[in-house]
N, C-alpha and C positions, 0 to 999 in steps of 0.2 A: 862646573857646578852641577850638582845633582838636581834633577827635576822631579817633583812629586807628581807622579802619574795617577795616583789614587788619593785625591784630596779628601779630607774629613768632611762630615756633614757641616761643621762650623765653617770650613772654607767655602763650601757650596753656598751657604747662606751669605757669606761675606761678599760674594760676587753677584748676588741677585740684583736685577734692576728694580727701580722704584715700582714699576707696574707689576712686576712679579711679586714684590713684597705686598702690595695692596691685594693682589689676588689671594696670596697665602693668608693674609690677615682676615679677609672675608671668609675664606674656607674654614679657618679656625673658629671664627665667630659662629659660623653655621654649625660646626661640630659641637661647640659649647652650648649653643641654643638647643640642639638636639638632645644633648646630655641633660640639660635642665628640664626639657619637656618630658623626657623619660623618667627622670627623678620625680617630677611633679606627678606623673601618672602613678608611679609606684607608691608615692606618699598618699595620694588620693585613695588608691585601692586599700592600703593599710588602714587608713582612717575609717574608710567605709566598712571594712571587715570588723574593726574594733567596735564601731557603732552598732553593727548588726549583732555582734556577740553581746554587747550590753543590752540591746533591745530585747534579745531573746533569753536573757538571764533572769529567771524568775526566782532565784534562790533567796532574794531579799525577804520573801514571805514564805511561810509554811502553812498555806491555807487549808483548812478543813471545814466541815459543815457541822454546825451546832444545832442541838435540839431536834435531831432526826436520826433514825437508823434505817430509813427508807432509801437513802441515796448517799453515796460517798464520793469524795474527790480524792483520787489516787494518782500516784506517779510510779510507772514501771521502769524508770530509768531512761526511757526513750521519749517520754512526754506525759502530760497530764490527761486524765480522762475521768468522766463520771461513770460510776457503776451503780446500777439500781438492781438490788437482789429481791426477787419475788418468790415467796414460798407457799406451797400447798402441801398439806399433810392429811391423809385419810385413806380409806379402804377402796377408793375409786381409782380409775385410770384416766389420766389426761392424754388423750390420743392425738391432740393437735393444739398448736399455739401459733397465732398469727398476729404479729405486731401491726397496729394501725397507725398511731401517731402519738405525739407527746411534746412537751416543752419543758425547759428549765429556765425560770425567770430569775435573773440576778439583778436586784434592784429593778430598773426598767430595761435592762438588757435581756432580750429574749433569744434563747438558743432553741431552735426548733429541732425536734427529734423526728427524723424521717427514716423510713425503713431502709433506704439505700445509703444511709449515713450512720447506721448503728450496727453493732455486732450483738448477736443473740445466741446464747448457749443454754441448753436445758440439760440438767443432770437428774438422775433418779436413783434413790436408795430404797429398795423394796423391803428392807429389814429395819425400818426406823421405829423408834419408840414414840410415845405420845408427845414428848417434849421436842423431838427432832434434834437431839443433842449430838448425834454421831457426826464425826468429821470424816469418817471412812465409809466405804461401801457404795459410793456414788459412781455411776457410770454415765458417760456422755451419750445422750440419745437424740440430740438435735443441735445443729450448728449452722448459723447463718451469718455471713459477713457482707455488709453493704448490699443486702438484698439477694445475695447468692447463697443458696443452700448447698452444703457439702455433706451433712450428716442428717438423716431423717429416719429415726427408728421409734418414734413416739407411739405409733399405732401397732407395733409388734406386740404379740401376747406377752404378758408378764410371766417371768420365770417362776416367781414364788406364789402364784395365784392360788394353788391348791395346798399350800403349806398350812397345817392345822394350827400352828402357833399364832398368837395374836401379834401380828406385825403390820405396820402401816407403810404406805407408799409416801415417801418424802420427795417432792419435786422442788428443785431449785432452778429458777429462771434468772439468768443474768443478762441485763441490757447494758451495753457499754457505749458511751459516746466519747470518742477520742477527740481532743481539742486541738485546733490549730494554734500556732503562736499568736495569731491575731485575736482569736477567741479568748485565749488565756490573758492576753494583754488587756482586753476589754473587761474581763472579770476583775483583774487587779485594779484597774482604773475605778471600777465601782466601789471596791473595798476602800481605796484611798480617799474616795469622796464620801465615805460613810454610808453608801447605799448597800447595806448588808442584808436587809430583809429580803427573803427569796422564797420561791415555791416551785414545785415540780408537779407534773402530771404525765401519766402514761396510760394509753388505752389500747386494748387488744381483744381478740376473740379467741375462744378456746372450745375444744371438743372434749366433754367429760362423759365417759361411759356412753359413747356414740351419740351424745346429745350436744348440738351446737349451742354455745352460749356466747352471744355477741354483746359487745359494749362493756366488758369488764375493765376495771381501771383502778389506779392508785393516785391519790393526791396527798401532798404533804407540804408543810411550811418548814423553813429552816433559816439559819443565818450563816453568813460567811464568818469565819473565825480564823485569826492568825495564831496558829499553834495547834496542839492536839486537843480537840474538843472533848473526846472521851477515850480513855485508854482501852485498848481491846480486851484487857483483863476483866473489864466490867461489862462487856457485851453479854447479852442473854445467851443461853446455851444453844439456841437454835441458829446462832450465827457461827457456830464452830467450823462448819464447812467453808463458809465465806472467809473466815480468818485463815484457814489452811490454804485456800486457793489464792487469795489476794494479798495477805499481810505477812506471809512467811517467805523468806528468801530461799 
C-alpha cells in the first residue's frame, strides 16, 4: 500500500485535535475582527473626507457684493478673498502708504483687517488722463504681504515729472483679505439667514508731497448678493486696470 507522505491541507485539518480546532477558530476570529476594524477605519476616513469636501464646497452660491464698487468678493481658483481698490489721481506724488486697520461687517459677523493678515500692493501710472481710464502703463511700486514688505519704491523720483504734457499720476492701492474656509462658511451662514446688510472700513496713513497725512479712510455699505451684482462691462472707466488685473484670466 502506498503511504501519502505529503498530505494535503484538508488532510491536515482532518487530523487536528479539538483544542487545535478551537485555537484556529479563535485565531480566525481575531483575523476577521482585525479586518473589520481596518475596514471600519477606512470607511470612517472616507466618510470624513467626503464630509470635509462637502463642508468646504462653496459652489452652491456665487456670492458678490451689491450696491458698492469700493469692495469686491473674488475667487482666484484657490480661494475666496475681498479686494478693496483705492485710487488717487493728481499731479502730486504719494511717497508713502501705511495701512492701519479696518473691518468688514457681514450682518453681525465682523472680519477684522489687520496689517499682518492682509496683502497690500500699490501701482502707479504716470501718464494717466483725468478720467483714469487706462488699463496699461501701471508699474508696481509697493508690495506688502502679511506685514512683510518686499517692494518699496514709492518715494523714488517720478520718471515723468519734467514732461511738459498734461499728464497725471494715477495711484492704485489694492488691499486683499484672503478668507479661510471657516470665514467663508460664516459668510454663507449669514447669507442663508438673510443677514445680507454689510459695511466696510479701512484706515491708513499717507505721505503726499513729503507731507504726512494721518487718518485717511474709506467707509461704505453694501449687501451680499447671490449672483453677479453688476457686470464688469458697466463698471466706470477708472476701474479698467482693476478689471485687467483681477477679472481677466
